[in-house]
C-alpha positions as CSV (number, residue, x, y, z in Angstrom):
1,M,-0.2,-0.2,0.2
2,R,1.1,3.3,-0.9
3,R,2.3,4.9,2.4
4,T,1.9,8.8,2.5
5,A,4.7,11.1,3.0
6,L,3.1,12.2,6.5
7,A,2.8,8.6,7.6
8,A,6.1,7.6,6.2
9,L,8.1,10.1,8.1
10,C,6.0,9.1,11.6
11,L,6.6,5.4,10.9
12,A,10.6,6.1,10.1
13,T,10.6,8.0,13.2
14,A,8.7,5.5,15.6
15,A,10.8,2.9,14.1
16,A,13.9,4.2,14.6
17,A,12.7,4.1,17.9
18,G,12.3,1.2,18.7
19,L,8.1,1.6,18.6
20,T,5.6,0.2,16.7
21,G,3.0,3.3,17.2
22,C,3.9,6.4,16.0
23,L,2.4,9.7,17.3
24,S,-0.1,10.2,20.0
25,G,-1.2,13.2,21.4
26,Q,0.2,17.0,22.6
27,D,-1.7,19.8,22.1
28,K,-1.9,21.7,19.1
29,A,-1.1,25.9,18.5
30,D,-3.9,27.8,16.8
31,D,-3.8,28.6,13.3
32,K,-3.0,31.9,11.9
33,T,-3.8,32.4,8.6
34,G,-2.9,35.1,6.4
35,T,0.2,36.5,4.5
36,S,1.7,40.6,5.3
37,H,1.0,42.5,2.7
38,T,4.2,44.3,1.7
39,S,2.9,48.1,0.1
40,A,-1.8,48.9,0.1
41,S,-0.9,48.1,-4.4
42,A,1.1,44.6,-4.0
43,K,-0.6,41.3,-3.7
44,P,0.5,39.1,-1.1
45,K,3.1,36.6,-3.0
46,E,2.0,32.8,-3.0
47,P,4.2,30.5,-1.2
48,F,5.1,27.5,-3.6
49,A,3.5,29.3,-6.6
50,G,2.9,26.9,-9.3
51,L,3.3,23.6,-6.8
52,S,0.8,21.2,-6.6
53,G,0.3,19.8,-2.7
54,G,2.6,16.9,-3.2
55,E,5.5,18.3,-5.4
56,I,5.2,21.2,-1.5
57,A,5.7,18.1,0.1
58,D,8.1,15.9,-1.5
59,R,10.3,19.1,-1.6
60,A,9.9,19.0,2.7
61,L,10.5,15.6,3.1
62,K,14.1,16.1,0.3
63,A,14.8,18.9,2.5
64,T,14.1,17.5,6.6
65,T,16.2,14.8,5.3
66,G,18.5,16.4,4.3
67,A,19.4,18.7,7.4
68,S,22.9,17.6,9.0
69,S,20.4,18.2,12.5
70,L,16.9,19.0,13.8
71,R,15.4,19.1,17.0
72,M,11.7,16.9,17.1
73,K,9.0,17.0,20.4
74,G,5.9,15.1,20.8
75,D,4.4,12.3,22.7
76,I,5.1,8.9,20.6
77,A,2.8,5.6,21.0
78,D,4.8,2.7,22.5
79,D,3.3,-0.5,21.5
80,E,4.4,-2.3,24.2
81,S,3.7,-0.2,27.3
82,K,0.3,1.0,25.8
83,G,1.5,3.9,26.6
84,T,3.4,7.1,25.4
85,I,6.7,8.0,25.2
86,R,7.3,11.4,25.6
87,I,10.4,13.2,23.5
88,D,11.9,16.8,23.1
89,M,15.3,15.6,21.6
90,A,18.1,17.2,19.1
91,L,20.4,14.6,17.0
92,N,22.3,14.9,14.1
93,R,24.0,12.6,11.5
94,K,27.2,12.1,14.0
95,G,24.6,10.2,16.1
96,E,25.4,12.6,19.1
97,C,21.5,13.5,20.8
98,A,20.6,15.5,23.6
99,G,17.2,16.5,25.5
100,T,14.6,14.2,27.6
101,L,12.4,11.2,27.4
102,G,8.9,11.2,29.2
103,M,6.8,8.0,30.1
104,G,3.2,8.6,30.0
105,G,3.2,11.9,32.3
106,Q,5.6,9.9,35.0
107,G,9.4,11.3,35.3
108,K,11.8,11.7,32.9
109,A,15.3,11.4,31.8
110,D,17.2,13.4,30.7
111,L,19.6,11.7,27.8
112,I,22.9,12.8,25.6
113,K,25.2,10.8,23.6
114,T,28.1,12.3,22.3
115,G,31.1,9.5,21.0
116,D,30.2,6.3,22.2
117,I,28.8,6.9,25.5
118,V,24.8,7.1,26.4
119,Y,24.9,9.3,29.1
120,M,21.2,9.3,31.6
121,K,20.1,11.6,34.6
122,Y,16.6,9.7,35.7
123,D,14.2,11.1,38.3
124,E,12.3,9.3,41.1
125,A,9.2,9.6,39.2
126,F,10.7,7.9,36.3
127,L,12.4,5.4,37.7
128,R,9.8,4.2,40.3
129,A,7.2,4.0,36.9
130,Q,9.9,2.0,35.4
131,S,10.3,-0.5,37.9
132,E,6.6,-2.0,38.5
133,G,6.6,-5.5,39.2
134,E,9.5,-5.2,41.3
135,S,9.7,-5.3,45.5
136,K,9.3,-1.7,47.7
137,S,13.3,-2.5,48.4
138,D,14.6,-3.3,45.1
139,T,12.5,0.2,43.7
140,D,13.9,1.8,46.7
141,A,17.8,1.3,46.4
142,A,17.2,1.2,42.4
143,V,15.7,5.1,43.1
144,A,18.8,5.7,46.1
145,L,21.6,5.0,43.7
146,L,19.9,6.5,40.3
147,A,18.1,9.6,40.5
148,G,19.2,12.5,39.9
149,K,22.2,11.4,39.7
150,W,24.3,11.2,35.5
151,T,24.8,7.3,34.5
152,K,26.8,5.9,31.6
153,M,27.2,3.4,29.4
154,A,29.3,2.0,26.4
155,A,26.4,2.6,23.1
156,K,27.1,-0.4,21.7
157,G,26.2,-1.9,24.8
158,Q,23.0,-4.6,24.9
159,D,21.4,-1.8,27.5
160,A,21.9,1.2,25.2
161,K,21.9,0.0,21.7
162,D,18.5,0.9,21.4
163,I,18.5,4.4,22.7
164,A,21.8,4.8,20.8
165,G,20.0,4.3,17.6
166,F,17.8,7.0,18.0
167,C,20.5,9.3,18.5
168,D,21.1,8.6,14.9
169,L,19.2,11.1,12.2
170,D,19.9,9.0,9.7
171,S,18.2,6.2,11.5
172,V,15.6,8.1,12.3
173,L,14.1,9.8,9.0
174,G,15.3,6.7,7.0
175,G,12.7,5.5,5.2
176,A,11.1,8.9,4.9
177,E,12.2,9.7,1.4
178,D,10.9,9.5,-2.5
179,V,7.2,8.6,-1.5
180,N,4.9,10.7,-4.2
181,S,3.0,12.4,-2.0
182,D,-0.4,13.2,-3.3
183,A,-1.0,16.3,-0.4
184,T,-3.4,18.9,-1.4
185,R,-2.4,22.9,-1.0
186,G,-4.3,24.3,2.4
187,Q,-4.6,27.8,3.6
188,T,-0.7,29.8,5.3
189,T,-0.3,30.2,8.6
190,T,2.6,30.0,11.0
191,V,4.0,27.4,13.4
192,D,6.1,28.7,16.6
193,G,6.0,32.2,14.5
194,A,7.8,31.0,11.2
195,P,5.2,31.6,8.1
196,A,3.9,28.3,6.8
197,I,1.7,26.0,4.3
198,V,-0.6,23.4,5.3
199,L,-1.3,20.1,3.2
200,H,-3.3,17.9,3.5
201,E,-2.9,13.9,3.2
202,K,-5.3,11.0,4.0
203,D,-4.2,7.4,3.9
204,G,-7.8,4.9,4.2
205,K,-9.4,6.3,7.5
206,D,-6.0,8.3,9.0
207,T,-5.8,11.9,8.1
208,Y,-2.3,14.3,8.2
209,T,-1.8,17.6,8.2
210,L,1.5,19.2,7.1
211,Y,3.1,22.3,7.8
212,V,6.1,23.3,5.6
213,A,8.2,26.7,6.0
214,T,7.7,28.8,3.5
215,E,10.9,30.9,3.9
216,G,14.0,29.7,3.4
217,K,14.4,25.9,3.1
218,P,11.0,23.8,2.9
219,Y,11.6,22.2,6.0
220,L,8.7,19.8,7.1
221,L,7.5,22.1,10.8
222,R,4.8,20.0,12.3
223,I,2.7,17.0,11.9
224,D,-0.8,16.2,12.5
225,S,-2.0,13.2,12.7
226,T,-5.6,12.2,13.1
227,S,-6.5,8.6,13.4
228,G,-9.1,6.7,15.6
229,K,-5.7,4.8,17.8
230,E,-3.1,7.7,17.7
231,P,-4.3,11.1,17.5
232,G,-0.8,13.7,18.0
233,T,1.2,15.9,16.9
234,L,5.1,16.0,16.4
235,T,7.2,18.6,16.1
236,F,10.6,19.5,14.1
237,G,12.8,22.8,14.5
238,D,16.3,23.9,14.9
239,Y,17.4,22.3,11.4
240,D,21.0,22.4,11.0
241,K,22.3,23.6,14.3
242,P,24.5,22.5,16.5
243,V,23.9,19.9,19.3
244,P,24.5,20.7,22.8
245,A,25.8,16.8,23.4
246,Q,28.7,17.2,25.9
247,K,29.8,15.0,28.5
248,P,27.9,15.8,31.7
249,A,30.1,17.8,34.5
250,G,30.5,16.3,37.9
251,N,30.7,12.5,38.8
252,I,28.8,9.8,36.5
253,L,28.1,6.8,37.8
254,D,29.0,4.2,35.1
255,L,26.4,1.3,34.9
256,D,28.4,-0.6,32.7
257,A,31.0,-1.1,35.5
258,L,28.3,-1.7,38.3
259,G,26.5,-5.1,35.7
């Protein structure tokens, strides 16, 4: 079955995170339509004049998948836990990343990958939520050992492999190219202050809304997914900006050494 441009990018992101779901719940920004006139007599310039919605979507995917770095923010459905993973992550093609992960609103973990090392710092709520099924004594011990402290693991180790793979922008966006979209054009709007054009796609009962930058490169700025099972929003920004992936300061607990 042909995948829409939006579904392809959504599924590629989810698969790279080791997940089987896609987008789930995040507040959507209000649309602001219209383009400012340059003078009283001038007509506003039409963005992507002469291009179909599908051609704009294909250009957006090409620009987005060609970026050296970007930041993703949103909620991804986790089929295993039946919950959601909230991400706010900057990542690049060097396999570096920096940001946060949260599980169903139950705490969060800070994540940094630089070189061959994955650094993580968990808060107490995250540790307790992930210790479901463990004894109270074991959970309390884990909280005492790990909460609020930076840890490190070798990126190629079994426990860190999936997370390290998610930090690779090539892996995250792989499979979202050459989709041949049949999106339709919508109105102009803004996303976090950036001018954008709205595109619409449908795949069976699922509908997708794509927001593409109309100034500079046609980067993807936001995806809205309307689905009976997995509605939500994923935003993109900070294209081609340095990723703040630096080794944390202070003491770091070596989890590999602890076994």
